[in-house]
Structure formats: C-alpha cells, structure tokens
LOZA-124881 format. One line per field, with one value per residue (C-alpha): residue number from 1; residue in three letters; y, x, z. Coordinates in nm, 2 decimals, decimal comma. Example, Ala and Ser with C-alpha at 12.3 -4.5 7.8 and 13.67 -1.06 7.14 Angstrom:
! residues 2
i	1_2
aa	ALA_SER
y	-0,45_-0,11
x	1,23_1,37
z	0,78_0,71
END
This chain:
! residues 367
i	1_2_3_4_5_6_7_8_9_10_11_12_13_14_15_16_17_18_19_20_21_22_23_24_25_26_27_28_29_30_31_32_33_34_35_36_37_38_39_40_41_42_43_44_45_46_47_48_49_50_51_52_53_54_55_56_57_58_59_60_61_62_63_64_65_66_67_68_69_70_71_72_73_74_75_76_77_78_79_80_81_82_83_84_85_86_87_88_89_90_91_92_93_94_95_96_97_98_99_100_101_102_103_104_105_106_107_108_109_110_111_112_113_114_115_116_117_118_119_120_121_122_123_124_125_126_127_128_129_130_131_132_133_134_135_136_137_138_139_140_141_142_143_144_145_146_147_148_149_150_151_152_153_154_155_156_157_158_159_160_161_162_163_164_165_166_167_168_169_170_171_172_173_174_175_176_177_178_179_180_181_182_183_184_185_186_187_188_189_190_191_192_193_194_195_196_197_198_199_200_201_202_203_204_205_206_207_208_209_210_211_212_213_214_215_216_217_218_219_220_221_222_223_224_225_226_227_228_229_230_231_232_233_234_235_236_237_238_239_240_241_242_243_244_245_246_247_248_249_250_251_252_253_254_255_256_257_258_259_260_261_262_263_264_265_266_267_268_269_270_271_272_273_274_275_276_277_278_279_280_281_282_283_284_285_286_287_288_289_290_291_292_293_294_295_296_297_298_299_300_301_302_303_304_305_306_307_308_309_310_311_312_313_314_315_316_317_318_319_320_321_322_323_324_325_326_327_328_329_330_331_332_333_334_335_336_337_338_339_340_341_342_343_344_345_346_347_348_349_350_351_352_353_354_355_356_357_358_359_360_361_362_363_364_365_366_367
aa	MET_ALA_THR_VAL_HIS_HIS_TRP_THR_GLY_LEU_GLU_ALA_ARG_ALA_LEU_ARG_LEU_ALA_LEU_ARG_LEU_SER_VAL_ARG_ALA_PHE_ALA_GLU_ARG_LEU_GLY_LEU_ALA_VAL_ALA_THR_VAL_SER_LYS_TRP_GLU_LYS_LEU_LEU_SER_THR_THR_GLU_PRO_ARG_PRO_ASP_THR_GLN_ALA_ILE_LEU_ASP_THR_ALA_LEU_GLY_ARG_ALA_ASP_ALA_SER_VAL_HIS_LEU_ARG_PHE_GLU_THR_LEU_LEU_SER_GLU_MET_ALA_GLY_PRO_GLY_GLN_VAL_ALA_ALA_GLY_ARG_ARG_VAL_THR_ALA_SER_GLY_PRO_ARG_ALA_TRP_GLU_TYR_GLU_SER_TRP_THR_ASP_ASP_LEU_ASP_ARG_ALA_VAL_VAL_ALA_LEU_SER_ARG_GLN_ASN_PHE_THR_PHE_ALA_ASP_SER_LEU_LEU_GLY_ARG_TRP_LEU_ASN_ARG_PHE_LYS_ALA_THR_GLU_LEU_ASP_ASP_LYS_GLY_LEU_TYR_LEU_TYR_ALA_ARG_SER_THR_ALA_LEU_LEU_GLY_ASP_LEU_LYS_ARG_ASP_GLN_GLY_ALA_VAL_LEU_GLY_PRO_LEU_SER_ALA_HIS_HIS_SER_TYR_ALA_GLY_ALA_ARG_SER_ILE_PHE_THR_GLN_LEU_ASP_ILE_PRO_ARG_ARG_VAL_ALA_GLN_LEU_ASP_LEU_SER_LEU_ALA_VAL_VAL_ALA_GLU_MET_SER_GLY_ASP_LEU_GLU_ALA_SER_ALA_ARG_THR_TYR_GLU_THR_LEU_ALA_VAL_ASP_ASP_ARG_LEU_SER_ARG_ARG_ASP_ARG_ALA_ARG_ALA_ARG_LEU_TRP_VAL_GLY_THR_ALA_LEU_SER_LYS_ASP_GLY_ASN_HIS_ASP_TYR_ALA_THR_ARG_LEU_MET_GLN_ALA_ALA_THR_ARG_GLU_PHE_GLU_ASP_LEU_THR_GLU_PRO_ASP_ASP_TRP_SER_VAL_ALA_GLN_GLN_LYS_LEU_ALA_LEU_ALA_ARG_ARG_GLY_VAL_GLY_ASP_LEU_THR_GLN_ALA_LEU_HIS_PHE_ILE_ASP_ILE_ALA_ARG_SER_SER_GLY_SER_ALA_ASP_SER_PRO_MET_GLN_ARG_VAL_ARG_LEU_ASP_THR_ALA_HIS_GLY_HIS_ILE_LEU_LEU_SER_ASP_ALA_ALA_THR_ARG_ASP_ASP_GLY_LEU_ARG_VAL_LEU_GLY_ARG_ALA_ALA_GLN_THR_ALA_ALA_GLN_TYR_GLY_LEU_VAL_HIS_GLN_LEU_ARG_SER_ILE_ASP_SER_VAL_ARG_ALA_SER_SER_GLU_GLY_ARG_PRO_GLY_PRO_ARG_GLN_ARG
y	34,35_34,00_33,71_33,38_33,09_32,84_32,93_32,74_32,82_32,99_33,25_33,30_33,37_33,61_33,80_33,82_33,97_34,20_34,33_34,37_34,18_33,94_33,59_33,68_34,00_33,83_33,56_33,82_34,01_33,69_33,57_33,25_33,06_33,15_32,78_32,77_33,05_32,90_32,57_32,76_32,93_32,59_32,38_32,65_32,51_32,16_32,27_32,42_32,62_32,50_32,64_32,88_33,00_33,05_33,28_33,48_33,51_33,62_33,90_34,01_34,03_34,20_34,48_34,55_34,86_34,86_34,88_34,55_34,39_34,49_34,36_34,04_33,96_34,05_33,83_33,54_33,56_33,56_33,27_33,04_32,80_32,52_32,30_32,58_32,69_32,54_32,75_33,06_32,98_32,99_33,37_33,59_33,95_34,09_34,33_34,63_34,76_35,12_35,09_34,95_35,25_35,48_35,28_35,28_35,66_35,71_35,48_35,69_36,00_35,83_35,71_36,07_36,18_35,88_35,96_36,32_36,20_35,93_35,65_35,42_35,10_35,22_35,38_35,06_34,86_35,10_35,09_34,71_34,64_34,75_34,69_34,32_34,28_34,37_34,33_34,63_34,41_34,35_34,71_34,97_35,33_35,44_35,14_35,20_35,56_35,45_35,18_35,43_35,68_35,40_35,30_35,66_35,69_35,37_35,54_35,83_35,58_35,40_35,74_35,86_35,53_35,57_35,28_35,47_35,21_34,85_34,62_34,73_35,09_35,44_35,43_35,11_35,23_35,57_35,41_35,18_35,46_35,67_35,39_35,36_35,74_35,74_35,46_35,67_35,98_36,20_36,43_36,62_36,30_36,18_36,51_36,48_36,13_36,27_36,51_36,24_36,03_36,33_36,35_35,99_36,05_36,33_36,12_35,85_36,10_36,16_36,54_36,63_36,42_36,54_36,90_36,87_36,71_36,98_37,25_37,10_37,05_37,40_37,54_37,24_37,35_37,00_37,09_37,33_37,66_37,52_37,21_37,42_37,63_37,31_37,20_37,54_37,50_37,15_37,27_37,49_37,21_36,98_37,26_37,35_36,99_37,00_37,31_37,58_37,77_38,12_38,03_37,78_38,07_38,28_37,99_37,92_38,29_38,29_37,98_38,14_38,44_38,21_38,02_38,35_38,46_38,12_38,14_37,80_37,84_37,48_37,51_37,86_37,73_37,44_37,70_37,90_37,59_37,52_37,88_37,84_37,54_37,71_38,01_37,77_37,62_37,96_38,02_38,29_38,16_38,48_38,45_38,08_38,12_38,40_38,17_37,87_38,08_38,19_37,83_37,72_38,00_37,96_37,70_37,45_37,18_36,98_36,65_36,44_36,45_36,83_36,85_36,62_36,81_37,14_37,01_36,85_37,18_37,38_37,13_37,14_37,52_37,52_37,26_37,50_37,73_37,60_37,82_37,65_37,30_37,15_37,30_37,15_36,80_36,83_36,94_36,66_36,41_36,52_36,49_36,14_36,03_36,15_35,99_35,66_35,67_35,71_35,49_35,78_35,59_35,84_36,12_35,91_35,87_36,25_36,31_36,07_36,23_36,57_36,44_36,25_36,57_36,77_36,51_36,48_36,12_35,96_35,96_35,67_35,60_35,68_35,38
x	19,65_19,52_19,59_19,39_19,60_19,32_18,95_18,68_18,32_18,43_18,65_18,38_18,12_18,36_18,42_18,04_17,98_18,28_18,14_17,80_17,62_17,33_17,38_17,20_17,39_17,72_17,64_17,56_17,89_18,08_17,87_17,78_17,46_17,28_17,28_17,66_17,70_17,43_17,63_17,94_17,73_17,60_17,92_18,18_18,53_18,42_18,37_18,61_18,52_18,65_19,00_18,84_18,60_18,89_19,04_18,72_18,72_19,09_18,99_18,69_18,91_19,20_18,97_18,82_18,93_19,11_18,79_18,67_19,00_18,98_18,63_18,73_19,02_18,82_18,53_18,76_18,93_18,58_18,44_18,75_18,66_18,88_18,80_18,87_19,22_19,38_19,15_19,25_19,62_19,55_19,50_19,81_19,89_20,19_20,32_20,14_19,85_19,73_19,46_19,71_19,94_19,64_19,54_19,90_19,93_19,60_19,72_20,04_19,83_19,62_19,94_20,07_19,75_19,76_20,12_20,04_19,78_20,02_19,79_20,08_19,88_19,67_19,97_20,17_19,89_19,87_20,24_20,28_20,00_20,23_20,58_20,48_20,30_20,58_20,96_21,16_21,32_20,97_20,88_20,92_21,03_20,69_20,65_21,00_20,92_20,61_20,81_21,08_20,81_20,65_20,99_21,06_20,73_20,79_21,11_20,91_20,68_20,98_21,14_20,82_20,79_21,15_21,30_21,61_21,88_21,88_21,74_21,38_21,45_21,41_21,78_21,73_21,42_21,57_21,88_21,68_21,46_21,77_21,93_21,62_21,59_21,96_21,89_21,60_21,83_21,60_21,85_21,59_21,45_21,81_21,89_21,56_21,66_22,01_21,82_21,61_21,92_22,08_21,78_21,82_22,18_22,09_21,82_22,08_22,31_22,56_22,53_22,86_22,79_22,43_22,53_22,79_22,53_22,27_22,53_22,60_22,23_22,14_22,31_22,23_22,05_21,89_21,66_21,37_21,40_21,18_21,40_21,71_21,55_21,47_21,83_21,95_21,70_21,83_22,19_22,09_21,91_22,21_22,45_22,21_22,20_22,58_22,59_22,66_22,34_22,43_22,53_22,24_22,00_22,14_22,09_21,74_21,64_21,75_21,54_21,25_21,26_21,28_20,97_20,79_20,88_20,76_20,44_20,50_20,32_20,39_20,77_20,77_20,61_20,86_21,14_20,99_21,00_21,36_21,45_21,29_21,50_21,82_21,75_21,68_22,02_22,19_21,97_21,76_21,43_21,24_21,32_21,27_20,91_20,85_20,93_20,75_20,44_20,45_20,48_20,20_19,97_20,04_19,76_20,00_19,98_19,70_19,89_19,97_20,34_20,35_20,15_20,40_20,70_20,55_20,46_20,81_20,98_20,75_20,80_21,18_21,18_20,95_21,17_21,47_21,32_21,26_20,95_20,78_20,92_20,58_20,42_20,70_20,64_20,27_20,32_20,58_20,33_20,07_20,32_20,42_20,06_20,00_20,32_20,24_19,89_20,02_20,33_20,58_20,87_21,14_20,94_20,90_21,27_21,32_21,07_21,25_21,58_21,44_21,31_21,64_21,84_21,63_21,69_22,06_22,04_22,15_21,89_21,80_22,05_21,93_21,89
z	-2,30_-2,20_-2,43_-2,43_-2,53_-2,55_-2,54_-2,36_-2,29_-1,97_-2,14_-2,40_-2,14_-1,96_-2,29_-2,35_-2,01_-2,04_-2,37_-2,19_-2,46_-2,45_-2,58_-2,90_-2,95_-2,88_-3,13_-3,39_-3,31_-3,37_-3,67_-3,50_-3,41_-3,09_-3,01_-3,02_-2,77_-2,55_-2,54_-2,42_-2,15_-2,03_-2,05_-1,97_-1,93_-2,04_-2,40_-2,65_-2,96_-3,29_-3,40_-3,65_-3,38_-3,14_-3,40_-3,41_-3,03_-3,04_-3,28_-3,07_-2,76_-2,95_-3,08_-2,73_-2,54_-2,20_-2,00_-2,16_-2,09_-1,73_-1,69_-1,88_-1,65_-1,34_-1,44_-1,51_-1,17_-1,01_-1,23_-1,20_-0,91_-0,79_-1,09_-1,33_-1,22_-1,53_-1,75_-1,57_-1,64_-2,01_-1,99_-1,94_-1,96_-2,16_-1,90_-1,75_-1,95_-2,00_-1,74_-1,49_-1,54_-1,48_-1,17_-1,04_-1,09_-0,90_-0,62_-0,58_-0,55_-0,28_-0,11_-0,09_0,08_0,32_0,41_0,48_0,73_0,87_0,76_0,72_0,69_0,40_0,23_0,26_0,11_-0,19_-0,26_-0,19_-0,44_-0,72_-0,59_-0,52_-0,85_-1,09_-1,10_-1,23_-1,50_-1,65_-1,70_-1,97_-1,90_-1,79_-1,56_-1,42_-1,34_-1,14_-0,97_-0,87_-0,74_-0,54_-0,39_-0,30_-0,13_0,06_0,18_0,30_0,49_0,65_0,74_0,91_1,10_1,22_1,02_0,91_0,83_0,74_0,47_0,52_0,58_0,43_0,33_0,13_-0,04_-0,13_-0,27_-0,48_-0,62_-0,69_-0,89_-1,11_-1,17_-1,26_-1,51_-1,66_-1,67_-1,47_-1,28_-1,08_-0,92_-0,86_-0,67_-0,47_-0,36_-0,26_-0,04_0,11_0,18_0,35_0,57_0,66_0,74_0,97_1,14_1,20_1,37_1,09_1,12_0,95_0,63_0,60_0,64_0,36_0,13_0,21_0,14_-0,21_-0,29_-0,18_-0,49_-0,72_-1,04_-1,07_-0,79_-0,79_-0,60_-0,32_-0,28_-0,27_0,00_0,19_0,16_0,30_0,59_0,66_0,66_0,94_1,12_1,10_1,22_1,50_1,62_1,61_1,83_1,57_1,65_1,53_1,17_1,16_1,25_0,95_0,71_0,84_0,81_0,45_0,38_0,56_0,33_0,03_0,14_0,19_-0,16_-0,30_-0,10_0,07_0,40_0,53_0,46_0,61_0,93_0,96_0,92_1,21_1,42_1,33_1,41_1,75_1,83_1,71_1,94_2,23_2,16_2,24_2,54_2,38_2,51_2,44_2,06_2,08_2,22_1,96_1,67_1,80_1,86_1,50_1,38_1,61_1,49_1,12_1,08_0,91_1,18_1,01_1,01_1,32_1,23_1,22_1,55_1,71_1,58_1,70_2,04_2,07_1,99_2,21_2,50_2,45_2,48_2,79_2,96_2,93_3,19_3,54_3,56_3,27_3,32_3,42_3,11_2,90_3,04_2,98_2,61_2,56_2,71_2,46_2,17_2,29_2,30_1,94_1,82_1,98_1,83_1,48_1,51_1,48_1,63_1,54_1,70_2,02_2,03_1,99_2,27_2,50_2,41_2,51_2,84_2,91_2,84_3,08_3,35_3,28_3,17_2,84_2,57_2,33_2,05_1,70_1,47
END
C-alpha cells in the first residue's frame, strides 16, 4: 500500500478525491473543520497539516481499500506538476500491492492472447510494463512467480521472432525463468522450461542435443500428459530433420494418438503437419500430401504463425515434385509474405532454406 511520509494540501486533496467525498463529507470523515479542508484545497503543496492532523490523514489512507489506493496514486501522478515533484516523492509504495498483482495477472493473460495472434508489439509492451517495473530481488514468492511467467512469455515472443541465442534471446529469457521457478521449487514449470530450451536448441541447429532432451522429457512425470506428448512429437521432429524419417514417423504417430485421446485439436493438427514433412523426407509424397491436407482442413490455422507453418510445409512437399514445383513456389511466396507481415524471422529463414534446397544452393545459417 502507499505510504505518505509528509502530507501537504496536495496529498490531502488527492485522498479526498480518491475517497470520492465532497469537501464537507471529507472534513466530517476526518473530524475537522470544513474551512481547514478548503484551505488545503486552495493552497495544495504550499500548506502542510499540523502533525496531529497528519496522523489522522495517515489513518484514513491506511484504512482505505486497494481501489482507493490505486485512485490516490493515480491522482497524485496526474496532479504533480513541475513545481510539485518534491511532493510526489514523499509518497512511496512498499512493494507490489494486491491490485498490482491482479493487474499483472490480467496483463499476462492478455499477453498470451497477443502472442497467439503474433501481435508482438502489444505483447512486448504488456510484459515490459512489469519486468521493467520491478526487480526480482524486491518481490515475494507471488511476485516472483509472476515475474518468472512474464520472463517465460518473453522467451516465447523472442522465439517466435527468431531471436534464438544471445543476451536478448529466447534462450536467455527461458534460462532466467527456469532459474526463478527452480528457486520457487515448482518442478512442473522447471520441466516446461527445459522443454522450451530444447526447442531453442533445435531451432539453432543442435538436433542431437534437443532430441536427447525431448526423449528424457517424454517420460518425465513432472510434465502433464499433453506436454509429454509434445516432447514425443518433437523427438520425431528433431530426428526427421536429422534424416531419421522412419523412426520419426513412428514417434509422431504415437504423439498423434495421444493428442486425439486428450482432445487437443491444435496439437493434433501440428502432428499431422510434422508427419507430412517426415513422409516427404523419405520420398513418400502421396502420404505427405495426405497428412498435410488433413492438417490444412482441420481448422486449426487461425493464427498467422500456424498459417505460415502449414504453407511452408505444403510448399516444401509440392517443390519435391517437378510437376507441382510452380504451385510450391506460389505457396511459399504466400507464406513468406505473411511471415514478413508479422515479423516471423525464423519462419522466413525456414522458407528461404526450403527454396535454397530446391535450387541446390546453401540455405541461410540458423542463428
């Protein structure tokens, strides 16, 4: 809650307005003369209540609920002009308040939605609002949990933007979030971050290490059944990228059955897409087209990211057959346009790699 170290007429007026009381009602609440409150209203920061009256104001503020504190601090920030900065510094907050935790939680929910729509600018502003406001060392366990969640979501944002490694990357954010969840002793969150770090390793080209981590996490009881199925699917993805398409297909099919049992249509559709690419890898274009058609018709491509992934996979398969090469280039062009529109840098690199491979030239290096 806010604490006023030294009251002036300015803080007194802000408290009256925050309590939504008239001058007369505020005076009655404090047990003071109306003329005294009127004087505060007129002189603001150039007048100071007597010490005993300051104690009365302290009590009134201390008994107010969180919504009043929020209005009080907001009003003070709006009322404090250039000549009143010193007055504003006399009010401090003792760490995050209940209303801030509620607002932080709401913003995290909004950030999740923004990320699902690839609205990176809005998601970044929501996360930065809190990560820049507090230091982890200032927070209690609840605050640390929200801080770690925010950091993990920032990792998702960086991953989707293609910033995989480095000091401002998905890897850095995921590692930071993992450290906090370890400190809080929340094993499920730690395992989820291990999964995210393995995805980053795969994206950076370290297929062998990522596959080993996926294999371990696929049978890790810290994870939910859905997350274990995702790990199994991603084992297959890493193996398929490394050329082990047949075993990858078996693992992906097992994950697909798991997603069907769990009634997870989005994950199930992604699994169909991965299966399509694995079958393309062994030259089975009939099955590859079958699986990609299932993925495209499943109705799960609501986000720009998933549309780009589906078009990239579809274009990759079409390019594998000389008879459909032109169609493949057209589909990849559409995917590249959407990826550029939404800033999906990693997907643009993947599209360029597919084009380069079809033309027999080196693709871009993963970063």
